[in-house]
N, C-alpha and C positions, 0 to 999 in steps of 0.2 A: 649493580650488575656483576655477577660472578665472572671470573676469568673464563670459565667454560662457555657461558652464554656469549661473552664478548668474542671469543674465538669462532664460535659457531656463526655468529652474525657476520663476521668478516668473511668466513668461508662461503656463506650464502651469497654475499655480494660478489665474491670472486668467481662464483659459478657463472655469472653473466659474461665474464671475460673468458672463462674456460670454454664456453659454448661457441665462441667465435675464434678460438685459437687456430692458427694456421696448421694444416696437416703436417707440413714439413717440420715445424717447431715441435709438434707432439712426437713425431718419429725420432727426431734428434734427441729429445729429452729422454725417451725410453731407452734409446741406445746408450745414452750417458748413464742412465741408472744401471743398466746391465754391466757396463764397464766399471762403475763404482763398486758394485757388489763383488765383482771379480777381484778388484784391487784391494778390497777390505775383508777378504776371507778371514784372516787371522783375528781381526777385531770382532767380527760377528761370532766366530766360534768361541772366542774367549768369553764374551758376554753370555753366550748360551750355556757354556760349561758352568758358569757361576749359577745361572738359573736352575740348571739341572741338579747341581749339588744341593741347593737349598730346597728343591722340591722332592728329592729322594726320601722315601719313607713317609711323606706327607700327602701325596696325591696317588690316585689309582694308577696302575701300570699302563693303562691305555692313554691316560693323560700325559704321563711321562714320555711315552713313545712319540706322541704328537709334538711334544715340546722339544725333544732332542734333535739338534741339527748335526750334520756331518758334512764332509766334503762333497759327497754325492748329492745331498739336498741343496747345498749351495750351488752346485753345477746345474741342478734342475731349475733353481731360481733364475740363473743367468740365461739358460736356454729359453725359459718361459718368457722372460722379458724381451728377448730378441725376437721371439715368435710374435709377440704382441706388437712390437715395433713394425714388423713387416706386414701386418694385416692392413687391409684397405681402411681408410678413414670412413666411419659410418655416418658422420655428422653432415647433414645437408643433402644426403642421398634421396633421390625420388623413389618412393616405394610404389606409387601408382599415379597415373595422370588421367583425368576425365575431362573431355571437352563438353562443357555444358551447352555451348553454342559457339558459332563462329567467333573467334577472338575472345573467348571466355573459357579459360582452362583452370581446372582445380587440381592442384598438386598436393599429394600426401608426402610430407618431407620428414625424414628421420631427424630427431633432435635429442639432446641430452635430457635427463630427468631433472638434474639440478644439483642438490646436495644430498649425498648418500651417507648414511650413518652405518658403520660396521661395528658390531659388538661381537667379540669372539673369545674363545677360551684356548689357551695352551699352544696354539699353532702359529709361530712367528712367520711362517712362510705365507700366511694370509696377507701380510703387509705388502710385499712386492707384487703378489698376484692382483690384488684388488686395486692398489694404487695405480698400477700400469693400465689396467682396464678402465678405471675411472678417467685417467688422463686421456687415453686414446678416444674415449667416447665423450669427452668434453665435460665431465662432471667434477665437482669438488667432492672431497671425501673426509669424513671425520672418523677416526678409529678409537675404540676403547677395547684394549686387550686385557686378558687376565693378569693378575699380579704375579702369577707364577712365571710368566714370560716377560716381565717388566724390562729387564736389561736388554734382552734380545730385541724386543719391539722397539725400544728407544734407539738402539744403535742402527737397526735396519731403517727405521723411519728417517733418522737424521741423514744417513747416507743417501737414501733415495730422494728425499726432498731437496737436499743441497744440489744433487746432480740435475734434478729437473729445473730448479731455479737457474742454474748455470746456463741452461739452454733457452731461457726466456719464458718459463712458466711462472705464474704468480704463486709465491710461497704461501700466501694466505689460503689457497685452495686446499691445503693439506693440514689436518689437525690431528694431534695425538693427545688423548686425554688419559691421565694416569691416576687421578685421585679416586678414592673409594666412593665418593659421592657422584662421580661422573655419570654412572649408569642411570641413576635416578634423575639426574639433570637432563640427560639425553632424551629419556622417555617422555619428558614434558615439552620438548621443543618442536611440537608439531607446526609451529608457525615458521620454522626455519628448515627443518630436515624433511625432505620429500619422500624418502624411502629408507627403511631400516632393513639391514641384512644381518641376522644373527647367525653365528657359526659356533656350535657347541652341542652339549648333551640335550636329550629330549626335554628334561625338566627346565633347562636353561632357556631353550627356544620357546617353550610354552609360557614361561614367565614373561618373556619379552612380548609375546603376542597378546597376553592378557593384561598388560599394564601400560599400554600406550595407545594414543589415537593416531599415531603415525602408521601408514601402511607398512606391513611387515612381509618380507618375501623370504621364504626359506622352507626347510623341512624339519619336522619335529622328531623324526626317528628314521632309522635305516634298517628295517626288518625285511631283508632281501631273501628270496627263495631261488633254489635250483630244483627244477623238476626233471627227473630222469624217466623218460617215457618207455613204454614197452618196445618201441621200435628205435631205441637209441643205439648209436654206435658206442659200444661199451668203452673203448679206448678214449673216445672223445669225452664220454661221461666222467671217467676217472680224472682226466686232466682238468676239465672245466670245474668239477665240484671241488677238487683239491685247491686249485688256484683261487677260486672264489672265496674259499675259507682262509687259506693260510698266507696268501701273498702279502697282505697287510691286514691282520685281523681287527685292528682298531679303526679301520676306515668305515664310513657310513655305507659304502657300497660292498662291503664284505658279506658273503652269504651267512645267514644265521639259521636257515632252515633248509633241509634237504628232503624233498618229496620223491618217493620211488614207486613206480608202477608195480603192482603185485606180480605181474608176469616177468618182470626183470629182477625182482628182489633176490631170488635164490642165487643167481650168479653175481649180481652187482654188489649186494650188501657186504658179504664177508671180505671181498677183495677191497672194497672201498674202506671198510673198517681197518684193514691192514695199513692202508695208506694214512688214514687219520691217526691211528695209534703210533705209527712211525714218526709222525710229525707233531706229536703231543697234543692232539685235539681230543677233548672230552666229548663223548657222545651221549646224548639224552634221547631215548628212543621210546616209541609207542609199543604196545604189547604185540602187535602183529609183526614188528621187525625182530623182536627178541629171539625167536627160534632160529633165525639166520645168523645170529651173532653169538652163538655159544662159544664160550672161552674168551670172549672179549669183555673188557671192563667197561660196560655200558650201563648208564643209570636210567631209571624209569623217568620218562618225561612227565612233568606236571602240566596242568592246564595253562599255567602262567608261562611255561616254556614256549608255547606256540605263538605268544605275542612278544616275547622278550628280545631286546637288542643286547647282545653280550659284549661286543667290542673286544673279544678275546677269543682264545682257542677253544671255543665251545660251539657245538652245533646240535640242533634238535632234528631228529630224523623220523619221518612218518611215512607209512605206506598208504597208497591210494589205489583205486581200482580203475581209474580212467583219467584222461586228460581233463575232462569236464570237472571231475571232482577236484583235481589239482587247481584248476582255474578258480573254482568257487572258494577253495580254501585260501588261496593267495589273496583274493579280493576281500575276504572277510577277516583275515588274520594279519595281513601285511600292512606296510605303511605307504604303499603306492610309490615306492622309490625305484628299485631295480629288481626285475625278476627274469629268470632264464628258463628256457626249455632245451633239453637235449633230445633230439629225435631226428630220424631220417625221413619221416613221413611229411611230405610237403603240405598236405591239407591240415594235418595237426599243427604244423608250424604256423600256418596262416590263422587257424582258429585261435591258437594261444595268443598270437600277436594282436588279433582283433579284440579278444575278450578280456585279457588281463588289463585292469585299469591302473596302470602304473606309468610313471614318467618315462621309464626306460624299460623296454622289453627286448630281450636278447634271445637269439637262436643259436645254439651250439657255440657259445662264447662266454667267457668268464664275466661275472657281474662287476669285476674290478675295472672293466673298460668304461664304466659310467663316470666320466671325468672330463672336465672342460678341455684340459690339455690334450688328452687322448682323442677327443672329438674334433680336434683341429681348431679350437677356439683360442689358442695361444695360452690362455690361463682360465681360471674359473672363479667367478664371483661366489658361487655356491650352487647347491642343487635344490631346486624347488619341486615340491610334490603337490603344489596347488594347481589350479586350472585357470588362473587369471594372470594376464600379463606375460608370464614366462613359465616354462616347465622344463624339468630335467636339468642337466649341467648347463649353467648359464655363463656365457661369455658376454661380449659387449651388447648383444641384443637384449639382455636382461637389464642393461643400464641405459637403454634408449627408449624413447616414446616417439610420438610424431605430432606434427602440427599440420594444419591445412593452410595452404597458401593459394589464394584465388587471384589470377592475373587476368585483368580485363581491359577494356578500352572505353570506359565510361558508361557501361550498361547499368540499367536500373531495374529493380524488381517489377516496377510498374509496367515495363514493356512485356512482361511475361504473365500479366494478370488481365482478367476481363475477357469480354467476348472476342476481341481481336488480338488476343495474346499471341506472342511468338512462342514457338515450341522449343522445348529443350531437346538437345540431341543425346546427351548422356552417353557419349561414345568414348570407349577406352582408347587411349592413344599411347604409343611408345614415346618415351621422352627421356632425354639425358639432362634435363633441367636440374641444376644443382644450386643451392643457396651458397 
């Protein structure tokens, strides 16, 4: 048995202990993790600086951006950990209760999934985010990070695990795999790993989805749109479109496409182009936009541009003649991640929100708000564009499932069968029952 399989087997066994871990222990452990990250800023930044030096010139700019840590990102890690610590413990919560009959009550109880496998590229801040959420939700977790972040991941993982263990959490519940063969090993471990969460590029996520029998939860691309309607407040439109593109261009929730209603184009486009140009954003535009962009260094958009995820300061701009045309374009060309409308028309807002088939639909707000921390989830497991189990930015709810607990007094099914059968009540009841 390889070391990887042995560690995964032990983590799976530890998941049973994690599922019944006291809520106070979990909170104390995550608070200890936050304090440990704060106390070890220097060691984390030193390890990360070595990773960045080795990666410079060898990886794409967006990967380097995700890899690089600084004091601000360390502070965000600490804040995120403390936010997760303060969240209510979801394990054992009653989601619903149904009285089948007098003295026979069925409870739907929230419980952990088990052992979560996380495979990710370049972003060391994934480690504290997901470790804290897995701990709080009672799951074990196995990490496999990219080699470009090896030192950063190793230091963070060790600091966090040691802090959790010091508070009474089983250390076997946390695994960090570092060998080149670990990914192929993980993908075969459907007998141990209950859910895989990949974090990385489109091709990376697709590879994971296509090469394992383990359920995979994630998104494969972040092709996000901002649509500026004919009835948009132009000042809002300028702010929302600019922030959606430049606040962090490498993020999966950054806008890659800008759709503009033809009635707004004459005023909006040249002023928006000024803002993009001042912020180093390359514009790729359709033929209908070009007359409004004379004098600007805008490129002709290709058909591929309407589907592309750039992860950089590039945006494709297209003119449409109605909100319905924008909705149709988003649904057929986007990745069902995050899409935004800027308009003051309440009916158009509602129609856009109802008809756009995306995990996140925003009205008059930057696409960059699509984030578990900003949604109040403490941290983020990932963003799912699927429609099964969880959708959108996922916090602990994405790491829990449920079980049914039936509490009776000796009833038998025979009593409810035949000509003289007792009748079921099937009555919803309010309950604070907790396992």
